[in-house]
N, C-alpha and C positions, 0 to 999 in steps of 0.2 A: 520269495518263499511263502508258502501258505501255512499259517499257524492255526491249530485247532486246540481249544481247551476242552478237556474231558472231566467228568464228575469225579471219577476215581472211587476208591473204597470208602471214603469218608462221607459220602452223600447221605447215608441214613443217620449218621451221627449228627448231621446238621439240620435235621428236621426239627421243628415244623417249617423252617424257612425254605428248605429245598423241596417242599411239596409244590411250590408255585414258581420256582425258578431253578436254573442250573446253579451249581456251586460257583461258577464264574461270575454270577451276577449278585453275589453277596457283597454287601458294603462293609468295609473295615478301613479305618483311616478316613481320608477324604473321598477316595475313589472306590468303585467296585473293583473286584479282582480282574475282571475283563478289561476295564479301563486302565488299570495299572500296566498290564501286559501290552496293551495297544500303545500306550504312551512310550514304553520302553522300546518296543520293537518297531514303532512307526508303521503299524499295519493294522487293518481291520481284522478282527479275529472272530471266528464262529465257534460253536460248541457241539460236543456230543453229550447228549443228556437222555433222560427218560423219554420213551416213545410219545407219551401223552403231552409232553412239553415241546416236542420237536417242531410243531407247526409254528409256534410263537418264537421259538429259538432254533432256527434251522441251521444245519451244518453245510458248509461248502467244502467238498473234498476234491483236490486236484491230483495231478500225477505225482507230485512230490509234496509231502506234508510233514511238518513237525508237530507231534502231539504233545501237549503239555498238561500235566496234572494240575487242575485248577485249585487244589488245596494249597499249593506253594505260591507265596508272594514273591514277585521278582525283586532282584537287586542287581546292581551293575555287573558284578562278577558272574552271577548265575545267568544273566541275559547274554553275556559274551559267550559262555559255554553253549547255551541253547542255540544261539545264532551260528555257532561254528560246527554244529553237529553235521556229520556226514551220513550217507545212507547206511542203514543197519547199525547205527550207534545208539546207545541208550544211556541216560544219566540216572544214577541212583544216589539217594541219600540214605545210607544204611540199607534197610530192607525196602525202603519206599522208592518207587519209580517216579522221577520228576518229569522226564521228557524223552522222546525218541524220534528219529528220522526214519520215515518209511515211504516206499513207493507202492506198497500193497494197500489194499482196502483195510480200513481200521479193524474189521472183523476177521481178517485173514492173517494178522500179524502173529508171528511166533518169536517171542523175545528171547527164547533159549538160543537162537542162532545169532543173536546180536552181540556186538562188542560192548562190554560194560565199562562205563566211566564213573568213577566214584567222586561224588561231590562232598567234601569234608568241611566246607565253610559253614558258618551260622546262616540259617535261613528261617524265615517265619513261615509257619504252616498252620492252616486253619482246618482242624480235623474234628473239633467239637463245637457245639453252639456257643459255649461260654468263651471259646477262643476269640470270638468277635469283639468282646469287650476287654478280655485279658490282654490281647495284643494290640489294642486300639491306639495306645500311646506311641508305640514304635511305628505303627502304620501311619499315623498322622504325621509324624516327623519325616518319614521317608517320602510321603506324598507331598508334603510341604516343600521339601527340597526339590523334588521332581517338577512341581508346577511353577515354582517361583524362580528357578534358576535363570539368571540373565534378564529378569523382568523387574519392573519398578512398581511398587504398590501405589495405589491411590493414597493421597494424604490422609493422615489420621485427623479427624476434626479436633479443633482446639478445645471443645467443650468436654472431651473425654479425659478421664484419669487413666494414665498409661504407665506401665512398667514393662521394660524390655521391648521398646518400640521397634527395635531392629528385627524382632522375631514375629512381627505382626504384618500380615499381608491382606490388603483390601482390594477386591476386584472392582471393575468398573460397574457403576450403577448401584453399589451397595450404599445403604443409609445407616448412619449411627450417630447419635448425639447423647451427651450426658451419661455415658456408660463407663464402667471401670473395666479395663482390660489389663490383666497381669500375665505377661508372656515369659516371665522369668523361669517358670517351671516347665515350659513347653510352648511351642509356636501356636499362634492363633490365626486361623484362616477364615476370612469373611468372603463368601462367594458372590458371584455376579447377581446384582439386583436383590441381594439379601438385606435384611433389616434387623438391627439391634436397637430396641426401643429404650427409652430413658430409664435410668436407674438400674439397668441390668449389671450384674456383677459376674465377670467371666474370668476364670483362671485356666490357663492352658495346661496341657495340649487340648486344643478345641478346634473343631471344624464346623462351620455353618455353611452348608452347601448352597448352590444357586437357588434364589427365590425363596429361601427359608427365612423364618422369623424367630427372634428371641423377644419375648413379650416383656411388658413393663415390670421392673423389679425382680426379674428372674435371677436365680443364683445357680450358676453352672460351675461345677468342679470337673476338671479334666481327669483323665482323657475321655472326652465326650464328642460324639459326632451327631449333628442334626442334618438329616438328608434333605435332598431337594424338595422344595415346596412344603416342608414340614414346619410346624409351629410348636414352640416350647415355652412354658411358663413354670413358675414355682421353683422347686429345687431338684436339680439333676446332677448325679455323680457317676462318672465312669460308665456311660451308657452309649449305645449305638441305636439311633432311630433312623430307619430307612425312609424312603421318600413318601411324600403325600400323607404323613401321619401327624396327629395332633395330640400334644399334651399341653393344652392351652391355659391351664389354670393352676392354682396352688396344689400342693401335694408333693410327695417325695418319690423319685424314681432313681434307683441305684443299682449298679452292676447288672444291667439289664440290656436286652435287645428287643426292639419293637419293629415288626415288619411294616410293609406298606399298607396304606389305606386303613390304618388303625386309629381309634380315638379313645383317649383316656378321659373319663368324665371328671368334673371338678372335684378336687380333694381326693383323688385316687392316690393311695399310698402303697408302696411295695416295701416289704421287709427284705433286707439284704444280709442280715446277720441273725443266726439263731440265738435264742436266749442263753443257751449253754455254750455258745461259741464253738459248737461242734462243726465238723466238715459238712458241707451242704451236698445233698444228693438231688439229682434231677431225673425226671422220667426219661428212659431210654427206649426209643421206638423199636429198636432192633431186638433187645432182650425182653421187652414188654415188662420192665420193672424199673426200679430206681437205682441209678448208678452213682458211684462216688465221683465227685468232680475234683477232689484235691483242693477245693477252695473253701475259705472261711466266709467269704463275701460273695453272694450270688443271689440275684433278685428274680426278675420276671423275664421269661422268654415267650413272646406273643407273636403268633403267625399272622399272615396277611389278612386283612378285612375283618379282624376281630375288634370288638368294642367293649367298653365297660361303662357302667352308669356312675353317677356321682357317689362319692364316699365309698367306693369299692376298696377293699383291703385285700392285698395279695400276700400270702405267706412266703417265707424264704424259699427260694428254689421252686417257683411255680412255672409250669409249662402250659400255655394256652395254645391250642391248635389254630387252624384256619377258620375264618367265618364263624366265630363264636360270639355270643352276646351275653356278658356277665353283669349281674346286677343284684342288689339286695344287701342286707346287713350280714355281718359275720364273714369269716374267711371261707371262700370256696375251696374245694379240693386243690391240692397242688399239682394235679394233672387234670386238665379240662380238655376233652377230645374236641376235634374239629366239628363244627356245626352243632355246638351245644348252646342251649338257651336256658339261663337260670343262674344259680349261685349256691350259697351255703345251704339252702333248704332243698337243693336237688336240681337236676337239669333234665330237660327234655331235648328232643331233636329239633334243631333249627332247620326247617324245611328249605330246600334249595330255592323254591319259588319266592319265598319271603326274603331270603338272603340275597338273591339276585336283584330283587327290586331295590333293596337298600344300596347294593353295590352300584347299580345303574345311576341312582340319584347322587350318591357321593361322588362318583367319578365325573358325572356331568357338571357338577359345580366347579370342577377344574378343567372343563372343556376337553375331557377325555371320554371316549366311547367305551362302554362295557361291551366288548365284542363277543361274537359267537365263539371265538377261540378262547377268550377268558372264561366264558361260561362252560365250555367243554373241559377245561382244566379243573375248574372247581367241581364240576360233576364227577370227574374222576377221583378227586380228593375225597368227596362225600362218600363214594362207594368204597374207596380204599380204607377209610377210617371207621366204617360202620362197626367193626368188631369191638371198638373201644367205647361205643356209646351204649348206654343201658336203656 
């Protein structure tokens, strides 16, 4: 069977992260949503996404296809239902469509003619940006069970202080010495060729993905994920850091999501709680205003390729778009549009020529080419977000 993940109606609620990727390629837990479904289904999966992303994330459509809403995270029961779908059947969770089987082209489907199947079991759904950290604990536990079932961990070095050793899994090539690992409150996963440096204090649930690094003396509170090739230091609480991003120094990051190719300067701090303990509001790209999150704790949402200078302070519930460069004293606005340059004293437009020069250098350091496809995606984002820049 050919499986295809589609963005669904939540795509705009997941900006700025979905400016540069399909919903399927958001990371929550240890794996991306695409990787979760591929592991469960034992199949490579393509995506339906925005036209400007389709060259980098192409779709493969065959004569028979099962389309899956990428906002829904798989579990064993849901996967069994999806795999068992027959032609012209569709699965719903309340009003939300989860998946359907079709022989028609995706743009010719008429679901009103389909047999509806109601899914009434609990299921994790990612429909807002803050769901990435709010659901991260459950997602880490599910991915941990999926990835470690029937496998044996590398031995935990004797120099480490350990609680809950049975809930710790270390992949081949990982390095860790003189660290404290407490997995009593949730599993700890250390990915292939990852490193936990001396003096790090880690409380699960925690995922350190392949080739990622926890630096000397870092304090990590779960549920936290550090994506592939990323580096973290200082204090981190309940946050998701995508791949190839760095928070390499002291400073606090809490209840936050950081995209790919980001860098937080030394002593960057995020507020995750308002002084009056009120509900946090976040910028909503669809309504072009600030929307209630229902959360008391919510920090920073930073899109791909954005950076901030040393001693940057982010207020509670700040959204930073794609390819922005934030610096200077004082708190910048709690909505910083994509391709902004500046901070508290005001911002100007960060021209694509300069932004692309930086992206090329940053990616080359990791032996990855900043391609023409990448450039075209960011050009599109630049044009799409013009209206929010002053």
